[in-house]
N, C-alpha and C positions, 0 to 999 in steps of 0.2 A: 179402957185404956189398954189392957192386956190384949184384947181382941184386935185392936187397931195395930199394935206392935207385931203380933203374930201374923196378921194379914200382910203387913208390910214386908216382913221377913220372907214369907212364902212367895210374895210377888217378886222380891229381889232374887230369890233362888231360881224361879222360873225364868226371869229375865236373863240372868247369867247363863242358864242352860241354853237359852235361845242364842245368846251371843257366842257360846262355844260352838254351836252348830255352824256359824259363819266360818269357822276355821276349816271345817270339812269342805265347805263350798269353795273356799279360797284354795285349798289343796287340790281339789278336782280340776280347777281351771287355771292352776299355776299362777295365782296372784301372790307374788312374793315367795319367799323361801320359808315354807312351813315345816318346821322340824318336830312339832308336837305329835304329828301323826307320821309314823314311819312307812306305812303301806301306801300304795297308790290307790286313789279313789277315782272311779270312772266318772265321766261327765254326767250321765243320767243319775247316778247315785249322788253326785254333788248337787244336782238340782233338787233331789229329795231333801238334802241337808239344808239348802236355802229355804225351801218351802216350810220345812219344820221350824227353822229359826224364826221366820216371819210369823208363823202361827203361834209359837210360844211367846213371842213378844206381844202379839195381839191378845193372847190369853192373859198375860200379866197386866196389860193396860185395862182390859175389860174387867178383870178381877178387882183392880184398885178403884175403878169407877163404879163399882157395885152393880155392874150389869149382869143379869142372870144368864145371859147368852154366852158367858165365857167358856162354858163347857163345849160349845160347838168347835171353836178352834183347838181346844185341848184334845178332844177326841180325834180330830183330824190330824193333829201333830203326833199323837200316839200311834195312829195307823201308819203315817209316813215314817216315823221312827222305826217301827218294826220292819217296814219294807226296806229301809236303808240298811238295817242290820242283817237282813237275810243274805246279802251279798257276801261271798266267801272271803272277800278282802277285809271285811269288818270284824274278823274274829277277835282282834285285840281290843275292840271297843265294846265288847259284850258286857263288861262290868257296869255299863251305864243303865242296864235294864232295871236293876233294883232301885236305884235313885229315881228313875222315871216313875216307877210304880208308886214310890213313896209320895212324891209330890202330886201325882195324879189322884191318889187316894185321899190325900189331905184336901185337895180342892173339891172332890166329890162329896166328902163328908161335911165340908163347910156349908 
């Protein structure tokens, strides 16, 4: 029972992280007035944010379905996240690096 609850919590955290990445995509393409991110995001970086969001959502779904291939989208999302953080505009968002590593480590140890 504990394992199922922990698994669900971890999947929800990953899903929420994926949904947060949609904000960066929306900011880059001017979909609505996004005030959560004060800096401008270029369109190529916005595409990285979109792909990262989709990969994180896929990871959460595969993880909940007990598919062992969930690490493939997770690794891809981690690489895209690093690439989107390299951009000098993303300096204010660097605090997300540690939470990313925490949930990635938790999934790899699972």
